[in-house]
N, C-alpha and C positions, 0 to 999 in steps of 0.2 A: 305279379309278371317275374318267370324265370329271367335269373340273369345271364345272360351269354357266355360260355367259354373266351377267356381270350388268348390267341393262337402265338401273341410273343410269349405269356406265361409260359404254354405248354410246352413251349422250345428252350424256355431256359430250363424247365424242370428236365429236358431229354439232355441238354448238353450237361447240367449238373448231374446226371445220372452216370450217363459217359464218363465224368471226369471222376465219379469216385469210382463207377466198377473198373478205370484203367487202374487207378492208385493202390484201393484196397482190395480191390479183385471183387468178385458178382457176392461169392458167400460171403463174406465180411463188409460189404456195403449195407448202410443201414438208411431206413426210408429220411428217418431226422438227420442225417448228416445230409443226404441229396437234398432236400429243404431248406436246410442252411446255407447249401452253397448255389441253392437257387433265388437265396433271400426272399423265401413265402413260408408261411407255417408251414406244420406236417400235415394238417387237413387240411390245406389248398391243394399238397401232391393229391392225396385219394382224390378231390377232386376232375382230375383229369388222370389219372390211371388207378388202375383197384389194386393194384400190387407193384410188387417190385418186379416179378415177373411179369406185368404189363409193361414196363418200361425198359424189360431188355428184350420183349418182344419188337416193340416198336423201334428199335435203334435196329435191330436184327433187319426189321422193314426196310428201316430205312437204307441198310448197305445193299439190301436185293434189290432196292429201285436205283442205287447209285450204278449196279452192276446192269441192269435193264436199261438205263440212258446210256450208257458207256457202250453197248452191244446195239444199237439200233441204228446210230451212223454206219459201223463198220460193216456192217452187214444190207448195207444198202448198195456196197460199190459192185458196179456189174461186173468185176473180174471175179471171180469163185476165188482164185488162189491169194488174191489179196483180200479179199474179205473175210477168210478163216485167218488169217496170218493177224490181220488187224483189229478181228472179234478176241482171238486169242491173248493179244497184247493189250488189248484194254482193259479186257478181266483183270488179267493177272495184276496190271498197272493198279486199277482201284482197288485189289486185295494187296497190294503191299503198303499204298498209300494209307487206306483203313486197319493196318492190322488189328489193332483193336476192334475193329466190329465184328470182325473176321473170325477172331478169339471168340464173343461173343456168340455168334453165329456156330460155331463149333460146339460152344456151350448148351445153347438151348436143343440142339441134338440130342448130344448128352442128357439131359429132361423132357425129350419128348416123349411119353408114353410109350412104353414097348419099343424105344430109339426107331419110330417111326421118321422116313426122311420129311423132310422140312424145304419143300420147293419154290422157285421162285416165281408163282405164277404167270408175272408181264415176260419176266423174262426167256422163260420156258415158249410162252406166247411167241415173243419173237425169235429162238430159234425153232421155232416149229414150220411158223409159215418160213423163214427162209431155208428149209428142208424141203417142206411142199414145192415152192416154187423154183429152184436150183433142179431137185428132182425130175420135175416136168418139163423143164427145159433143157432136160439133158446133161447140167452142167453138174452133177453130182450124181453117185450109183442110185440103184433105185431101192433105198433104206426108207422103211416106216418112218416118217417124219418126228413122231411122239418119241419110238424110240431112240433114233438117232440123237433128237436133242437132247435126252436126259442123260440119255452113255456120254456126248460131248461136253455138257455141263456137268456132269460128275466128273470128267477127268480133269477138267482145267480146275475143278475146285479143291480135287484131289491135290494138283500140283500147288495149288496156293498153301493147304495145309501142309504139304509135306515140307516148302521151303521155308514159310514164313511162323508156321507154330509147331512142328512135331521136331522140325531141325533143323539147323542155321543155315542152306544151304543157296545157291548163287541160281537165283530164280532164272535169271536170263538162260543160261546153259539147258535148263527145263523148256523153257518158251521154245527156244529153237528147235529142240528134239518135238516135243508136242507138235508144233504147227507142222512139222514135214511130216510126224506121224498120221497126223489128223487129213493132211491134202491127200497121202496115197491112198488113206483108209475111202477117203467120201470123192474124190475126185473121178470122174469119168474119163474115158480115154479122149470124150466130145470137147472136153473142157479144155479155157486156154489155159496153155502152159507159159503165157507172157508173164513177165515180172519175175525176180528172185525174191530168193528167202530173205 
């Protein structure tokens, strides 16, 4: 009878991988070091992850789930102006708090074959639903929900990388301007003007 994988052990390995990637950098990290930090044999790591790349992918997926979890409640706000503001703030707060995971996501993008974009499927689904519903209600201008969600997510992700990875900038200054730009570009004349920036 096959032994079932222990989810706690998988978590220990991922936690160790995150620490080693943060300390040594992805390129210099070794599976043996990750195993030692997790308190398991090197072979045990391979029972849970087929490679160092698989650990990177799992950590990036976790970051994208954090973004999706942060977006979901904010985009349910009935005031579209407030929903946009809260969603941008929530996404940038996750990026600020989880900077090392944002860095890994940026690295994974560079490692992707042909520089292919790596999207957040759950986050995109949440954004597309927001755009579909708000376009239908007349709160948001008549944009294609798929394109609008991709452009919005890309814009916020670019701000995260610019402020947190590429340069050391005050993300709150960018956040305020991004919110105003998105509100101006997205909101229809009929949408609520209540609430301040």
